[in-house]
VOPAGU-2260 file (C-alpha; in pm, 1 decimal, decimal comma):
REM VOPAGU-2260
SITE   aa  ch    i         X         Y         Z
SITE  MET   A    0     839,9    3504,9   17852,6
SITE  ALA   A    1     633,7    3253,7   18047,1
SITE  HIS   A    2     820,7    3278,6   18377,5
SITE  ASP   A    3     777,6    3689,6   18362,6
SITE  LEU   A    4     408,9    3632,6   18337,8
SITE  GLY   A    5     387,5    3377,1   18645,3
SITE  SER   A    6     594,2    3580,6   18918,1
SITE  PRO   A    7     351,1    3517,2   19221,3
SITE  ALA   A    8     194,8    3817,1   19401,1
SITE  PRO   A    9     272,9    3894,4   19717,7
SITE  ALA   A   10     150,9    3646,6   20001,2
SITE  SER   A   11    -215,8    3738,7   20159,4
SITE  GLY   A   12    -127,9    3672,9   20500,8
SITE  SER   A   13     119,3    3535,7   20706,1
SITE  GLY   A   14     250,0    3164,2   20591,3
SITE  THR   A   15      22,8    3225,4   20324,5
SITE  ILE   A   16     135,3    3151,0   19909,3
SITE  ARG   A   17     -23,5    3339,1   19628,2
SITE  SER   A   18     -12,9    3138,2   19332,1
SITE  LEU   A   19     -98,1    3116,9   18923,4
SITE  ILE   A   20     -10,3    2803,8   18868,7
SITE  PRO   A   21    -324,6    2636,0   18825,9
SITE  ALA   A   22    -450,2    2925,3   18583,6
SITE  ARG   A   23     -89,8    2897,0   18405,6
SITE  ILE   A   24    -154,9    2518,7   18346,6
SITE  ASP   A   25    -492,0    2560,2   18203,9
SITE  ARG   A   26    -403,9    2837,4   17951,8
SITE  LEU   A   27    -175,6    2592,7   17774,5
SITE  SER   A   28    -274,3    2476,6   17444,5
SITE  TRP   A   29    -179,3    2108,7   17351,8
SITE  SER   A   30     203,0    2050,2   17324,8
SITE  PRO   A   31     454,6    1761,7   17299,5
SITE  PHE   A   32     494,0    1774,7   17694,1
SITE  HIS   A   33     169,5    1685,8   17701,6
SITE  THR   A   34     215,3    1390,1   17467,5
SITE  ARG   A   35     482,7    1252,2   17689,6
SITE  ILE   A   36     240,7    1254,7   17996,5
SITE  ILE   A   37      39,2    1014,6   17785,8
SITE  LEU   A   38     252,1     810,9   17654,9
SITE  ALA   A   39     492,0     800,7   18032,4
SITE  LEU   A   40     186,9     766,5   18264,6
SITE  GLY   A   41     -98,8     609,5   18048,4
SITE  THR   A   42      62,7     310,8   17963,9
SITE  ALA   A   43     -26,8     182,6   18324,5
SITE  TRP   A   44    -397,5      95,2   18191,9
SITE  VAL   A   45    -206,6     -80,9   17937,4
SITE  LEU   A   46       7,5    -316,2   18172,3
SITE  ASP   A   47    -284,3    -377,6   18395,7
SITE  GLY   A   48    -506,1    -531,0   18078,6
SITE  LEU   A   49    -230,6    -692,6   17953,2
SITE  GLU   A   50    -165,0    -866,0   18294,0
SITE  ILE   A   51    -524,6    -972,7   18397,0
SITE  THR   A   52    -565,3   -1116,6   18011,7
SITE  VAL   A   53    -222,2   -1299,6   18047,7
SITE  ALA   A   54    -331,6   -1441,7   18361,6
SITE  SER   A   55    -676,3   -1536,2   18237,5
SITE  ALA   A   56    -530,2   -1710,4   17923,8
SITE  VAL   A   57    -260,5   -1883,1   18106,6
SITE  GLY   A   58    -451,0   -2012,8   18371,9
SITE  PRO   A   59    -564,5   -2342,0   18214,9
SITE  VAL   A   60    -202,9   -2412,9   18104,0
SITE  LEU   A   61     -84,1   -2397,1   18455,8
SITE  ALA   A   62    -298,4   -2682,5   18528,8
SITE  GLU   A   63    -117,1   -2915,5   18309,0
SITE  GLU   A   64     150,3   -3130,4   18450,7
SITE  GLU   A   65     401,6   -2994,6   18226,4
SITE  THR   A   66     354,7   -2646,3   18371,0
SITE  LEU   A   67     275,2   -2573,3   18711,1
SITE  GLY   A   68      19,4   -2868,3   18756,0
SITE  LEU   A   69    -201,1   -2643,4   18930,9
SITE  SER   A   70    -557,9   -2744,9   19112,4
SITE  SER   A   71    -857,1   -2533,9   18954,3
SITE  THR   A   72    -871,0   -2368,5   19280,4
SITE  GLN   A   73    -532,4   -2269,5   19291,9
SITE  VAL   A   74    -538,5   -2145,2   18944,9
SITE  GLY   A   75    -829,2   -1950,4   19068,7
SITE  LEU   A   76    -668,5   -1805,4   19335,4
SITE  ILE   A   77    -388,6   -1610,7   19148,5
SITE  ALA   A   78    -670,5   -1389,6   19011,5
SITE  THR   A   79    -827,6   -1339,8   19372,1
SITE  VAL   A   80    -448,7   -1260,6   19519,8
SITE  TYR   A   81    -361,2   -1029,8   19209,5
SITE  LEU   A   82    -697,0    -807,3   19268,6
SITE  LEU   A   83    -629,7    -819,2   19677,7
SITE  GLY   A   84    -282,2    -671,3   19589,0
SITE  GLU   A   85    -473,4    -412,4   19353,0
SITE  VAL   A   86    -682,4    -276,5   19637,3
SITE  PHE   A   87    -400,0    -291,9   19889,1
SITE  GLY   A   88    -156,0     -87,3   19676,5
SITE  ALA   A   89    -431,0     162,9   19572,4
SITE  LEU   A   90    -462,7     259,7   19931,2
SITE  PHE   A   91    -104,2     201,4   20073,5
SITE  PHE   A   92      25,8     397,3   19746,9
SITE  GLY   A   93    -224,7     646,0   19739,8
SITE  ARG   A   94    -163,9     753,4   20068,7
SITE  LEU   A   95     178,5     811,8   20012,3
SITE  SER   A   96     116,6     957,3   19703,3
SITE  ASP   A   97     -89,5    1267,0   19856,9
SITE  ALA   A   98     175,7    1283,6   20141,3
SITE  LEU   A   99     523,1    1246,9   19891,4
SITE  GLY   A  100     411,8    1350,2   19549,8
SITE  ARG   A  101     302,2    1220,9   19235,6
SITE  LYS   A  102     623,1    1173,0   19080,1
SITE  ASN   A  103     775,9     964,1   19362,4
SITE  LEU   A  104     507,7     737,1   19344,7
SITE  PHE   A  105     447,2     682,7   18956,0
SITE  ILE   A  106     826,0     567,3   18955,9
SITE  VAL   A  107     811,6     331,3   19260,2
SITE  THR   A  108     468,6     177,6   19160,2
SITE  LEU   A  109     618,7      93,2   18828,9
SITE  ALA   A  110     913,2     -56,3   19002,8
SITE  VAL   A  111     729,1    -265,2   19202,2
SITE  TYR   A  112     489,5    -380,4   18928,3
SITE  LEU   A  113     768,6    -434,0   18725,9
SITE  GLY   A  114     963,2    -671,2   19015,0
SITE  GLY   A  115     636,7    -897,2   19105,0
SITE  ASN   A  116     550,9    -968,0   18760,3
SITE  ALA   A  117     912,8   -1056,5   18636,8
SITE  LEU   A  118     928,9   -1275,6   18958,9
SITE  THR   A  119     637,0   -1450,8   18892,9
SITE  ALA   A  120     776,6   -1584,7   18606,1
SITE  LEU   A  121    1040,8   -1778,6   18794,4
SITE  THR   A  122     781,3   -1994,4   18975,2
SITE  TRP   A  123     949,4   -2364,5   19003,3
SITE  GLY   A  124     655,3   -2563,8   19070,2
SITE  ASN   A  125     312,6   -2629,5   19285,0
SITE  GLY   A  126     506,7   -2724,9   19632,3
SITE  PRO   A  127     425,2   -2497,9   19903,3
SITE  ALA   A  128     689,9   -2255,9   19909,0
SITE  ALA   A  129     662,6   -2224,6   19553,8
SITE  LEU   A  130     264,7   -2149,5   19577,4
SITE  VAL   A  131     366,0   -1901,1   19819,8
SITE  PHE   A  132     610,5   -1760,8   19607,5
SITE  LEU   A  133     386,9   -1755,6   19321,5
SITE  TYR   A  134     104,5   -1577,7   19518,9
SITE  LEU   A  135     338,9   -1324,1   19684,6
SITE  THR   A  136     459,6   -1231,6   19337,8
SITE  ARG   A  137      82,4   -1159,7   19182,1
SITE  PHE   A  138       9,4    -959,5   19479,5
SITE  ILE   A  139     312,6    -765,5   19467,1
SITE  ALA   A  140     225,3    -694,3   19090,6
SITE  GLY   A  141    -129,4    -627,6   19203,6
SITE  ALA   A  142      -8,7    -388,1   19450,5
SITE  GLY   A  143     227,0    -191,7   19202,4
SITE  ILE   A  144     -78,7    -163,9   18940,4
SITE  GLY   A  145    -344,6     -37,0   19219,2
SITE  GLY   A  146     -66,3     237,6   19342,3
SITE  GLU   A  147     -32,7     322,9   18977,2
SITE  TYR   A  148    -423,6     390,5   18930,2
SITE  ALA   A  149    -372,6     646,4   19240,4
SITE  ALA   A  150     -71,8     842,1   19156,9
SITE  ILE   A  151    -110,0     855,4   18791,5
SITE  ASN   A  152    -471,7     935,7   18755,9
SITE  SER   A  153    -372,7    1224,8   18992,5
SITE  ALA   A  154     -77,9    1350,8   18823,9
SITE  ILE   A  155    -237,9    1343,3   18440,0
SITE  ASP   A  156    -516,4    1545,1   18616,9
SITE  GLU   A  157    -317,1    1792,5   18772,2
SITE  MET   A  158     -90,9    1887,0   18458,6
SITE  MET   A  159    -378,9    1839,6   18195,3
SITE  PRO   A  160    -511,6    2194,7   18100,4
SITE  ALA   A  161    -886,8    2194,5   18177,8
SITE  ARG   A  162   -1032,6    2171,9   17844,5
SITE  TYR   A  163    -869,4    1855,9   17758,0
SITE  ARG   A  164    -883,2    1695,8   18121,8
SITE  GLY   A  165   -1210,3    1486,5   18027,1
SITE  ARG   A  166   -1086,5    1350,2   17688,3
SITE  VAL   A  167    -737,1    1265,4   17779,9
SITE  ASP   A  168    -839,1    1100,8   18095,5
SITE  ILE   A  169   -1127,9     871,9   17925,0
SITE  GLY   A  170    -873,2     802,1   17685,5
SITE  VAL   A  171    -610,2     685,3   17873,7
SITE  ASN   A  172    -815,9     451,9   18123,1
SITE  GLY   A  173    -955,8     311,3   17811,1
SITE  THR   A  174    -590,9     216,6   17705,3
SITE  TYR   A  175    -681,5     -99,6   17933,7
SITE  TRP   A  176    -822,3    -257,1   17614,4
SITE  GLY   A  177    -542,8    -230,4   17438,4
SITE  GLY   A  178    -328,6    -390,9   17698,5
SITE  ALA   A  179    -597,2    -685,7   17675,4
SITE  ILE   A  180    -573,0    -685,0   17279,2
SITE  ILE   A  181    -189,0    -722,7   17331,4
SITE  GLY   A  182    -251,9    -984,3   17584,6
SITE  THR   A  183    -477,0   -1171,0   17409,2
SITE  LEU   A  184    -263,2   -1198,2   17107,2
SITE  GLY   A  185      55,2   -1259,5   17253,3
SITE  THR   A  186     -50,7   -1529,2   17477,7
SITE  TYR   A  187    -219,1   -1716,6   17187,3
SITE  ILE   A  188      67,5   -1703,0   16981,8
SITE  LEU   A  189     305,9   -1780,1   17240,5
SITE  LEU   A  190      67,4   -2081,5   17391,5
SITE  ASN   A  191      45,5   -2195,3   17032,7
SITE  ASN   A  192     393,9   -2189,4   16883,0
SITE  MET   A  193     623,4   -2262,8   17210,3
SITE  GLU   A  194     675,1   -2513,0   17488,7
SITE  LEU   A  195     378,7   -2464,7   17712,5
SITE  ASN   A  196     632,2   -2453,2   18012,5
SITE  TRP   A  197     827,4   -2151,5   17854,1
SITE  ALA   A  198     549,0   -1995,0   17666,0
SITE  TRP   A  199     327,2   -1861,9   18015,4
SITE  ARG   A  200     683,4   -1773,1   18167,3
SITE  ILE   A  201     718,4   -1528,2   17877,4
SITE  GLY   A  202     353,0   -1420,8   17865,3
SITE  PHE   A  203     423,0   -1254,7   18240,2
SITE  LEU   A  204     725,9   -1078,3   18076,4
SITE  ILE   A  205     537,1    -901,1   17827,5
SITE  GLY   A  206     429,5    -641,5   18102,9
SITE  PRO   A  207     773,5    -574,4   18204,4
SITE  VAL   A  208     911,7    -535,1   17872,9
SITE  ILE   A  209     649,4    -263,6   17821,5
SITE  GLY   A  210     735,8     -77,0   18159,3
SITE  LEU   A  211    1075,4    -127,4   18107,0
SITE  ALA   A  212    1046,9      60,1   17758,5
SITE  ILE   A  213     857,1     368,7   17947,2
SITE  TRP   A  214    1079,0     383,5   18239,8
SITE  GLY   A  215    1302,9     664,2   18097,3
SITE  LEU   A  216    1012,8     871,0   17997,4
SITE  ARG   A  217     843,6     879,2   18381,0
SITE  ARG   A  218    1176,2     939,9   18492,9
SITE  HIS   A  219    1256,6    1272,9   18314,9
SITE  LEU   A  220     852,1    1416,9   18401,1
SITE  PRO   A  221     842,5    1678,0   18638,5
SITE  GLU   A  222     653,1    1664,3   18961,5
SITE  SER   A  223     284,4    1811,2   18956,6
SITE  PRO   A  224     334,3    2203,1   19022,0
SITE  ARG   A  225      -6,4    2158,2   19197,3
SITE  TRP   A  226      96,1    1938,1   19424,5
SITE  LEU   A  227     410,1    2133,0   19489,9
SITE  ILE   A  228     246,3    2481,0   19569,5
SITE  MET   A  229     -49,0    2282,5   19786,3
SITE  HIS   A  230     277,8    2171,0   19965,0
SITE  GLY   A  231     466,6    2510,6   20045,1
SITE  ARG   A  232     768,5    2400,7   19780,7
SITE  GLU   A  233     703,3    2732,1   19571,1
SITE  ALA   A  234    1041,0    2764,5   19433,7
SITE  GLU   A  235    1027,3    2385,1   19302,8
SITE  ALA   A  236     659,0    2463,4   19176,9
SITE  GLU   A  237     780,6    2776,6   19020,5
SITE  GLU   A  238    1102,8    2594,5   18838,0
SITE  ASN   A  239     867,5    2321,3   18697,1
SITE  ILE   A  240     587,5    2501,9   18576,4
SITE  ALA   A  241     818,5    2749,9   18365,7
SITE  ARG   A  242     965,1    2421,6   18226,5
SITE  ILE   A  243     665,3    2305,0   18131,6
SITE  GLU   A  244     563,7    2691,1   17960,3
SITE  ARG   A  245     906,0    2709,5   17785,0
SITE  ALA   A  246     835,7    2348,6   17608,6
SITE  ALA   A  247     482,9    2497,5   17510,7
SITE  GLU   A  248     683,4    2795,3   17381,5
SITE  ALA   A  249     910,1    2568,9   17208,6
SITE  SER   A  250     676,5    2397,9   16999,5
SITE  GLY   A  251     532,3    2754,6   16890,1
SITE  GLN   A  252     287,1    2866,1   17114,5
SITE  THR   A  253     201,7    3221,3   17204,9
SITE  LEU   A  254      80,9    3216,4   17579,7
SITE  ALA   A  255    -207,7    3462,3   17656,6
SITE  PRO   A  256    -148,3    3713,5   17950,1
SITE  LEU   A  257    -258,8    3589,9   18289,1
SITE  ASP   A  258    -548,3    3698,5   18491,5
SITE  GLU   A  259    -434,5    3812,7   18829,7
SITE  SER   A  260    -789,7    3786,2   18965,0
SITE  LYS   A  261    -743,1    3412,0   18924,6
SITE  ALA   A  262    -457,6    3357,5   19163,0
SITE  ILE   A  263    -546,4    3146,3   19446,8
SITE  ASP   A  264    -406,6    3168,7   19827,2
SITE  ILE   A  265    -269,3    2860,0   19970,4
SITE  ARG   A  266    -150,2    2794,8   20339,5
SITE  PRO   A  267     -14,6    2453,1   20309,0
SITE  SER   A  268     -74,3    2236,0   20605,3
SITE  LYS   A  269      -5,4    1857,3   20693,2
SITE  PRO   A  270     -82,4    1542,3   20470,4
SITE  HIS   A  271    -456,1    1396,8   20514,4
SITE  GLY   A  272    -457,1    1048,7   20652,8
SITE  TYR   A  273    -785,9     814,8   20593,0
SITE  LEU   A  274    -953,5     911,8   20891,6
SITE  SER   A  275    -910,1    1280,4   20806,1
SITE  LEU   A  276   -1005,9    1146,8   20452,3
SITE  LEU   A  277   -1317,6     976,6   20525,2
SITE  ARG   A  278   -1422,5    1254,3   20769,0
SITE  VAL   A  279   -1388,7    1514,0   20424,7
SITE  LEU   A  280   -1521,8    1251,2   20195,0
SITE  PHE   A  281   -1886,7    1158,6   20397,6
SITE  LYS   A  282   -1930,9    1485,9   20615,4
SITE  VAL   A  283   -1822,4    1769,1   20365,4
SITE  TYR   A  284   -1867,5    1569,7   20046,6
SITE  PRO   A  285   -2163,5    1338,9   20113,0
SITE  SER   A  286   -2303,6    1364,9   19755,5
SITE  ARG   A  287   -2001,7    1393,6   19538,5
SITE  SER   A  288   -1921,6    1049,5   19815,5
SITE  THR   A  289   -2226,9     888,3   19674,9
SITE  LEU   A  290   -2164,2     996,4   19300,8
SITE  GLY   A  291   -1830,2     851,2   19330,1
SITE  ALA   A  292   -1901,6     535,9   19466,4
SITE  THR   A  293   -2196,2     498,2   19280,4
SITE  LEU   A  294   -2021,8     555,2   18945,5
SITE  MET   A  295   -1759,3     320,0   19022,4
SITE  ILE   A  296   -1922,5      -1,0   19151,4
SITE  THR   A  297   -2192,1       1,0   18882,7
SITE  GLN   A  298   -1946,4       7,7   18597,9
SITE  SER   A  299   -1725,4    -216,3   18821,0
SITE  PHE   A  300   -1976,7    -502,3   18878,4
SITE  LEU   A  301   -2078,7    -495,7   18494,5
SITE  TYR   A  302   -1718,8    -550,0   18346,6
SITE  ASN   A  303   -1638,5    -796,3   18608,7
SITE  ALA   A  304   -1942,8    -998,4   18535,6
SITE  ILE   A  305   -1910,0    -992,7   18153,3
SITE  PHE   A  306   -1511,1   -1003,5   18121,2
SITE  PHE   A  307   -1448,7   -1318,3   18342,2
SITE  THR   A  308   -1729,6   -1491,6   18209,4
SITE  TYR   A  309   -1742,4   -1417,7   17826,2
SITE  THR   A  310   -1565,1   -1727,3   17772,3
SITE  MET   A  311   -1788,0   -1921,4   17939,4
SITE  VAL   A  312   -2074,2   -1767,7   17770,5
SITE  LEU   A  313   -1917,6   -1869,9   17441,7
SITE  THR   A  314   -1840,3   -2223,5   17519,1
SITE  LYS   A  315   -2099,5   -2319,3   17676,5
SITE  PHE   A  316   -2417,1   -2180,7   17516,9
SITE  TYR   A  317   -2266,8   -2138,5   17143,3
SITE  GLY   A  318   -2046,5   -2443,0   17159,2
SITE  VAL   A  319   -1724,8   -2210,0   17069,9
SITE  ASP   A  320   -1369,4   -2431,2   17122,0
SITE  GLU   A  321   -1177,7   -2329,2   17419,2
SITE  LYS   A  322    -865,8   -2229,8   17243,6
SITE  ALA   A  323   -1055,3   -2036,6   17021,8
SITE  ALA   A  324   -1258,7   -1854,0   17254,9
SITE  PRO   A  325    -968,5   -1586,3   17350,7
SITE  LEU   A  326    -976,7   -1435,8   17008,8
SITE  TYR   A  327   -1341,0   -1372,4   17055,0
SITE  LEU   A  328   -1204,5   -1114,2   17307,5
SITE  VAL   A  329   -1020,3    -906,6   17049,7
SITE  ALA   A  330   -1369,2    -783,1   16893,9
SITE  PHE   A  331   -1478,5    -761,8   17258,2
SITE  ALA   A  332   -1182,8    -512,8   17338,4
SITE  LEU   A  333   -1193,6    -323,3   17020,6
SITE  GLY   A  334   -1515,7    -196,1   17104,6
SITE  ASN   A  335   -1414,6    -110,4   17440,0
SITE  LEU   A  336   -1065,8      79,8   17313,5
SITE  ILE   A  337   -1234,8     268,2   17057,5
SITE  GLY   A  338   -1505,3     401,4   17253,4
SITE  PRO   A  339   -1331,8     652,8   17496,7
SITE  LEU   A  340   -1096,7     714,2   17171,2
SITE  THR   A  341   -1394,0     841,8   16976,0
SITE  ILE   A  342   -1643,5    1013,2   17181,9
SITE  GLY   A  343   -1403,2    1074,4   17474,3
SITE  ARG   A  344   -1402,9    1440,8   17376,2
SITE  LEU   A  345   -1765,8    1505,9   17407,7
SITE  PHE   A  346   -1716,9    1457,4   17762,0
SITE  ASP   A  347   -1547,2    1836,3   17735,0
SITE  THR   A  348   -1787,8    1984,9   17469,9
SITE  VAL   A  349   -2127,7    1829,7   17545,2
SITE  GLY   A  350   -2064,8    1780,4   17915,9
SITE  ARG   A  351   -1944,0    1532,3   18208,9
SITE  ARG   A  352   -2359,7    1526,6   18307,8
SITE  LYS   A  353   -2464,1    1467,5   17962,9
SITE  MET   A  354   -2222,2    1225,3   17866,0
SITE  ILE   A  355   -2180,4    1005,4   18147,0
SITE  ALA   A  356   -2560,0     977,5   18241,3
SITE  GLY   A  357   -2607,1     876,1   17847,8
SITE  THR   A  358   -2340,5     636,8   17834,7
SITE  TYR   A  359   -2464,5     439,8   18128,9
SITE  LEU   A  360   -2836,1     470,8   18065,2
SITE  LEU   A  361   -2742,7     375,9   17654,7
SITE  SER   A  362   -2510,1      66,2   17749,3
SITE  GLY   A  363   -2780,8     -23,2   18013,9
SITE  ALA   A  364   -3075,3     -46,8   17751,8
SITE  LEU   A  365   -2857,0    -187,7   17479,4
SITE  LEU   A  366   -2797,9    -484,9   17734,2
SITE  ALA   A  367   -3163,4    -522,5   17818,6
SITE  ILE   A  368   -3233,9    -574,2   17447,2
SITE  THR   A  369   -2889,3    -802,0   17386,9
SITE  ALA   A  370   -3063,2    -997,3   17664,5
SITE  VAL   A  371   -3385,8   -1042,4   17494,7
SITE  LEU   A  372   -3225,1   -1123,1   17205,8
SITE  PHE   A  373   -3001,1   -1401,5   17388,6
SITE  ASN   A  374   -3304,6   -1513,3   17559,5
SITE  GLU   A  375   -3497,5   -1604,3   17242,6
SITE  GLY   A  376   -3221,1   -1759,1   17077,5
SITE  LEU   A  377   -3139,8   -1506,0   16805,3
SITE  LEU   A  378   -2808,1   -1462,7   16842,7
SITE  ASN   A  379   -2483,1   -1680,8   16779,7
SITE  ALA   A  380   -2120,0   -1677,1   16902,5
SITE  THR   A  381   -2051,8   -1356,2   16607,3
SITE  THR   A  382   -2360,5   -1169,9   16700,0
SITE  GLN   A  383   -2331,9   -1198,6   17069,5
SITE  THR   A  384   -1960,1   -1046,1   17048,5
SITE  ILE   A  385   -2084,8    -778,6   16834,3
SITE  ALA   A  386   -2368,2    -705,2   17049,7
SITE  TRP   A  387   -2109,7    -690,5   17346,9
SITE  SER   A  388   -1882,6    -475,8   17172,6
SITE  VAL   A  389   -2143,6    -243,6   17059,6
SITE  ILE   A  390   -2289,0    -242,4   17421,4
SITE  PHE   A  391   -1909,3    -172,7   17567,0
SITE  PHE   A  392   -1825,3     121,3   17323,9
SITE  PHE   A  393   -2055,2     295,4   17543,6
SITE  ALA   A  394   -2006,9     167,3   17871,3
SITE  SER   A  395   -1614,0     158,3   17825,6
SITE  ALA   A  396   -1655,5     576,3   17784,9
SITE  GLY   A  397   -1870,8     537,4   18069,8
SITE  ALA   A  398   -1634,9     320,6   18317,2
SITE  SER   A  399   -1369,0     567,1   18229,5
SITE  SER   A  400   -1556,8     864,2   18302,3
SITE  ALA   A  401   -1630,0     703,3   18688,6
SITE  TYR   A  402   -1272,1     720,1   18719,1
SITE  LEU   A  403   -1240,8    1086,4   18601,2
SITE  THR   A  404   -1528,3    1183,8   18803,5
SITE  VAL   A  405   -1337,8    1064,2   19156,3
SITE  SER   A  406    -996,7    1250,5   19019,1
SITE  GLU   A  407   -1147,0    1559,4   18960,5
SITE  ILE   A  408   -1409,9    1631,0   19217,1
SITE  PHE   A  409   -1235,0    1596,9   19545,5
SITE  PRO   A  410    -978,7    1849,7   19658,5
SITE  LEU   A  411    -577,2    1804,1   19562,3
SITE  GLU   A  412    -494,8    1723,1   19912,3
SITE  ILE   A  413    -687,3    1378,7   19934,1
SITE  ARG   A  414    -714,8    1331,4   19533,4
SITE  ALA   A  415    -486,4    1023,3   19539,3
SITE  GLN   A  416    -640,2     859,9   19827,1
SITE  ALA   A  417    -980,7     958,9   19709,5
SITE  ILE   A  418    -910,8     784,6   19404,0
SITE  ALA   A  419    -807,7     477,3   19614,7
SITE  VAL   A  420   -1063,5     455,9   19826,6
SITE  PHE   A  421   -1336,0     439,5   19576,5
SITE  PHE   A  422   -1114,1     198,8   19341,9
SITE  ALA   A  423   -1092,1     -52,4   19649,0
SITE  ILE   A  424   -1473,9     -28,7   19701,6
SITE  ALA   A  425   -1547,8     -88,1   19317,0
SITE  GLN   A  426   -1303,2    -384,2   19333,1
SITE  CYS   A  427   -1512,4    -572,2   19645,0
SITE  PHE   A  428   -1831,4    -504,1   19499,0
SITE  GLY   A  429   -1700,6    -595,5   19135,1
SITE  ALA   A  430   -1583,1    -912,5   19287,5
SITE  ILE   A  431   -1947,4   -1034,9   19348,3
SITE  GLY   A  432   -1956,6   -1026,3   18947,9
SITE  PRO   A  433   -1808,5   -1289,0   18820,2
SITE  VAL   A  434   -1929,5   -1569,6   19118,3
SITE  PHE   A  435   -2277,6   -1405,6   19036,4
SITE  TYR   A  436   -2256,2   -1469,4   18660,9
SITE  GLY   A  437   -2084,5   -1760,2   18709,5
SITE  ALA   A  438   -2305,3   -1939,7   18889,2
SITE  LEU   A  439   -2605,8   -1822,6   18656,6
SITE  ILE   A  440   -2425,5   -1973,1   18358,1
SITE  GLY   A  441   -2364,6   -2323,4   18512,0
SITE  GLU   A  442   -2359,7   -2609,7   18250,0
SITE  GLY   A  443   -2534,4   -2369,5   17994,5
SITE  ASP   A  444   -2842,8   -2570,5   18003,2
SITE  ASP   A  445   -3069,7   -2286,3   18124,5
SITE  PRO   A  446   -3051,0   -1934,2   17922,9
SITE  ASN   A  447   -3337,3   -1782,2   18096,8
SITE  LYS   A  448   -3101,6   -1767,1   18443,7
SITE  LEU   A  449   -2853,2   -1578,6   18228,7
SITE  PHE   A  450   -3131,8   -1359,4   18087,2
SITE  ILE   A  451   -3224,5   -1257,9   18397,6
SITE  GLY   A  452   -2836,1   -1207,0   18496,1
SITE  PHE   A  453   -2795,6    -965,3   18225,0
SITE  LEU   A  454   -3133,0    -774,8   18320,6
SITE  ILE   A  455   -2986,4    -691,1   18641,0
SITE  GLY   A  456   -2654,9    -586,3   18495,6
SITE  ALA   A  457   -2862,0    -364,2   18267,5
SITE  ALA   A  458   -3025,3    -210,4   18573,7
SITE  VAL   A  459   -2706,4    -175,8   18759,5
SITE  MET   A  460   -2571,2      78,7   18486,3
SITE  ALA   A  461   -2916,5     223,2   18477,2
SITE  VAL   A  462   -2877,2     324,8   18849,6
SITE  GLY   A  463   -2544,8     443,6   18773,9
SITE  GLY   A  464   -2709,6     694,9   18465,0
SITE  ILE   A  465   -2977,9     833,0   18702,1
SITE  VAL   A  466   -2734,6     927,5   19012,6
SITE  GLU   A  467   -2530,5    1099,2   18761,7
SITE  ALA   A  468   -2795,2    1297,7   18592,4
SITE  VAL   A  469   -2906,8    1402,3   18935,9
SITE  ILE   A  470   -2622,1    1452,9   19109,2
SITE  GLY   A  471   -2354,1    1482,0   18869,5
SITE  ILE   A  472   -2095,7    1763,7   18880,9
SITE  ASP   A  473   -2076,5    2006,0   18570,7
SITE  ALA   A  474   -1659,4    1983,8   18590,7
SITE  GLU   A  475   -1591,9    2044,4   18216,5
SITE  GLY   A  476   -1376,1    2314,3   18108,2
SITE  ARG   A  477   -1328,4    2433,4   18461,7
SITE  SER   A  478   -1018,9    2427,5   18665,9
SITE  LEU   A  479    -942,5    2160,5   18896,2
SITE  GLU   A  480    -972,1    2443,3   19189,9
SITE  ASP   A  481   -1295,6    2557,1   19075,3
SITE  VAL   A  482   -1436,6    2233,0   19078,4
SITE  ALA   A  483   -1316,4    2116,7   19429,3
SITE  THR   A  484   -1163,4    2378,4   19630,3
SITE  PRO   A  485    -821,5    2289,1   19800,4
SITE  LEU   A  486    -857,5    2219,2   20154,6
SITE  SER   A  487    -513,4    2460,0   20209,3
SITE  ALA   A  488    -681,8    2742,2   20011,3
SITE  VAL   A  489    -728,0    3064,5   20201,3
SITE  THR   A  490   -1057,8    3233,7   20039,9
SITE  THR   A  491   -1356,1    3419,7   20104,8
SITE  ARG   A  492   -1536,3    3230,2   19825,7
SITE  PRO   A  493   -1797,1    2966,7   19948,8
SITE  ARG   A  494   -1628,5    2612,2   19960,9
SITE  ALA   A  495   -1778,9    2376,0   19696,9
SITE  THR   A  496   -1970,5    2114,4   19917,3
SITE  GLY   A  497   -2174,1    1826,1   19901,3
């Protein structure tokens, strides 16, 4: 039986725990338990993609007198406040996730998101009190989603066998675009078939309905056994890993014998704050921090630049009707969704460094080619959308791999906080993209400016690819503890640094 194989060996020193839990997780083959993890936790990205798409689609509607009668500036501020909420939520809940556990936080962050979004639908007007209420609810919803990124990436990686970790993380992050498709089609149907003052409110309730549907699944997931053992909660860790193993055996698996040499000795320590985190990131792991920051910043800049301005390009350069423009997003989003789902497994088989560098460099090269075709006037609205779909088929897998990278190359004790820090950095730099490209688009009378902008975006992605090729980490198929030795590990082996 599984629990007979996993009994911990005697501690190697006072206050030290010897555990085979990482090895026990990594020896598992795919089971219904892993499917439940994806269904319960992977919806975080679906919700974020849905949120941003719904907010973008209903923004112009909120300027109508029959709804809230907001000014353009007030509408624009909705997205800004949401993104600020995401940054705050990632940093705040990321810290709590490392200190209090993954499960506690992925329950709390979902509740925060559900509450913030549901309250948004109750906004009653454009007076000072109503505006404060509107922006506060958008900030709260954003904080919930930001916290989801930190807690859930950590939980998925820590409970996923090493052989599947890359494809699962990349596929799950890519489902953001499934949410974008749901949001686009949902708001399109609502705004064209209902009274506007009801349609936008129901649009903001689509996400909470999905969130409520997976609430029960989350409540019944176990805490990360890796997190438990690193925090000295040995009995709970053993109980949870035994539960996971029983589920695997119930699905027909025969668990392989364990290699005692893979045991890890842990001396639990107190949680790390952000000052301690910064010391570890930039003093112990300067090369890895450079890698994580570069991958996150470059993909965020490109995505925000294209995603938030694509309708402007279609309407101003190709004369697409504003009401029809959102439908072009479906094709764009499909390319983004299919990419990670189809080539994600190659990040586990071909390898991290080759695939991450390759997707960044290839998407940059394809964007440069598209920029030339655009500047020569050889594209129309349809072919432009097809070109973007092909580019982001690869770019989406690359962008997802940035989140995978920052979640697996740092020690468990600071994993969620590290994700939060690099997510926050990426959002801040990414916010430059829409403003920069919006200025280049202008009134659509000078394609040469946007041509230069596309080339800059291509160069930015190329930088990410080159940095990965030079200092990337070959983490495929390796235990998280081999990729980044836990800070609380008691070991005579050299600690991975750089």
